[in-house]
C-alpha positions as CSV (number, residue, x, y, z in Angstrom):
1,M,-138.9,-9.1,3.6
2,P,-135.1,-8.6,3.9
3,T,-133.2,-7.1,1.0
4,P,-131.8,-9.8,-1.3
5,G,-128.3,-10.8,-0.3
6,T,-128.7,-9.9,3.3
7,P,-128.7,-12.4,6.2
8,L,-132.1,-14.0,7.1
9,P,-133.5,-13.9,10.6
10,A,-134.2,-17.4,12.1
11,A,-138.0,-17.1,11.5
12,L,-137.5,-16.6,7.7
13,I,-135.1,-19.6,7.2
14,P,-136.9,-21.9,4.8
15,D,-137.9,-25.4,5.8
16,C,-136.6,-27.5,2.9
17,T,-137.6,-30.9,4.2
18,K,-139.5,-31.6,0.9
19,P,-137.3,-31.7,-2.2
20,E,-139.5,-29.3,-4.1
21,A,-139.2,-26.7,-1.3
22,H,-135.4,-27.1,-1.4
23,R,-135.3,-26.6,-5.2
24,A,-137.6,-23.5,-4.9
25,A,-135.6,-22.0,-2.1
26,Y,-132.3,-22.6,-4.0
27,R,-133.7,-21.0,-7.2
28,S,-134.9,-18.0,-5.1
29,A,-131.4,-17.6,-3.6
30,K,-129.8,-17.8,-7.0
31,A,-132.2,-15.3,-8.5
32,N,-131.5,-12.9,-5.7
33,D,-127.7,-13.5,-5.8
34,A,-127.9,-14.6,-2.2
35,I,-126.1,-17.2,0.0
36,F,-128.6,-20.1,0.2
37,V,-129.6,-21.3,3.6
38,C,-132.2,-23.7,4.8
39,I,-133.2,-26.2,7.5
40,A,-134.6,-29.7,6.9
41,R,-136.0,-32.4,9.1
42,Q,-134.1,-35.7,9.0
43,G,-136.0,-38.2,11.0
44,S,-136.5,-36.8,14.5
45,R,-133.6,-34.3,14.1
46,W,-132.8,-31.3,11.9
47,K,-130.1,-30.3,9.4
48,V,-128.8,-26.9,8.4
49,E,-127.4,-26.2,4.9
50,L,-125.7,-23.1,3.6
51,D,-124.4,-22.8,0.0
52,A,-122.6,-19.7,-1.3
53,F,-122.4,-21.1,-4.8
54,S,-125.9,-19.7,-5.3
55,S,-124.4,-16.2,-5.3
56,S,-121.8,-14.5,-7.4
57,G,-119.7,-13.2,-4.5
58,P,-116.1,-14.2,-3.8
59,T,-115.1,-17.4,-2.1
60,I,-114.8,-17.0,1.6
61,P,-111.0,-17.1,2.4
62,E,-109.6,-20.0,4.4
63,Q,-108.8,-17.6,7.3
64,A,-112.5,-16.8,7.6
65,V,-113.5,-20.4,7.2
66,A,-111.3,-21.2,10.2
67,V,-113.6,-19.0,12.3
68,L,-116.7,-20.9,11.1
69,R,-115.0,-24.2,11.7
70,S,-114.1,-23.2,15.3
71,A,-117.8,-22.4,16.0
72,I,-118.8,-25.7,14.6
73,E,-116.3,-27.5,16.7
74,V,-117.8,-26.0,19.8
75,L,-121.3,-27.1,18.7
76,V,-120.0,-30.6,18.2
77,S,-118.1,-30.8,21.4
78,D,-121.0,-29.6,23.5
79,G,-123.4,-32.0,21.8
80,T,-125.6,-29.4,20.1
81,V,-124.8,-31.1,16.7
82,T,-123.3,-34.5,15.9
83,Q,-121.6,-33.8,12.6
84,A,-120.7,-31.1,10.1
85,N,-119.0,-30.5,6.7
86,I,-117.5,-27.2,6.0
87,A,-115.8,-25.7,2.9
88,P,-115.2,-22.2,1.8
89,D,-118.6,-22.1,0.0
90,Y,-120.7,-24.8,1.7
91,I,-121.7,-25.8,5.2
92,S,-123.8,-28.7,6.3
93,I,-124.6,-29.3,10.0
94,W,-126.8,-32.1,11.2
95,A,-128.5,-34.0,13.9
96,I,-129.8,-30.9,15.7
97,K,-132.5,-31.7,18.3
98,S,-135.0,-29.0,17.6
99,E,-136.3,-26.9,14.7
100,Q,-135.8,-23.8,16.8
101,K,-132.2,-24.6,17.5
102,A,-131.6,-25.4,13.8
103,R,-133.1,-22.0,12.8
104,E,-130.9,-20.3,15.3
105,I,-127.8,-22.0,14.0
106,A,-128.8,-21.4,10.4
107,A,-129.4,-17.7,10.9
108,A,-126.1,-17.2,12.8
109,F,-124.0,-19.0,10.2
110,H,-125.9,-17.2,7.3
111,A,-125.1,-13.9,8.9
112,A,-121.4,-14.9,9.6
113,M,-120.9,-16.1,6.0
114,H,-122.4,-13.0,4.6
115,G,-120.4,-10.7,7.0
116,L,-117.1,-12.5,6.4
117,R,-117.7,-12.2,2.6
118,Q,-118.4,-8.5,3.0
119,L,-115.3,-8.0,5.1
120,Y,-113.2,-9.9,2.5
121,I,-114.5,-7.6,-0.2
122,A,-113.7,-4.5,1.8
123,V,-110.4,-5.7,3.2
124,P,-108.9,-8.4,0.8
125,V,-106.6,-10.9,2.3
126,P,-103.1,-10.4,0.8
127,R,-102.0,-13.3,-1.3
128,R,-98.8,-15.0,-0.3
129,R,-95.9,-14.8,-2.8
130,A,-94.5,-18.1,-4.0
């Protein structure tokens, strides 16, 4: 089992299709001070959800969110996903064709969010003066 607060490999991303599984996985992430990540079946497709509000770390800066947004734009433009919502602490990506692809995307974005947060902690982005 990975150390709490570290990125999960694709095989360990929880399937939160059932509401009780979602609640349990979110509680676990919160208890471990980790970024929440899951996949869920939606009809014949899959959804990926990430939520950094489950952890106490800093908000991911907008410059870093731009990197995540660019990756999502590529996934949308090549048809891998149909839609996504992204904010500094939350990402939702849906209409993914297979569970395997959803797990791959979830693991990659979980690692990216975790890494960008760690980078921001080590090298804070200077604040602009008004």
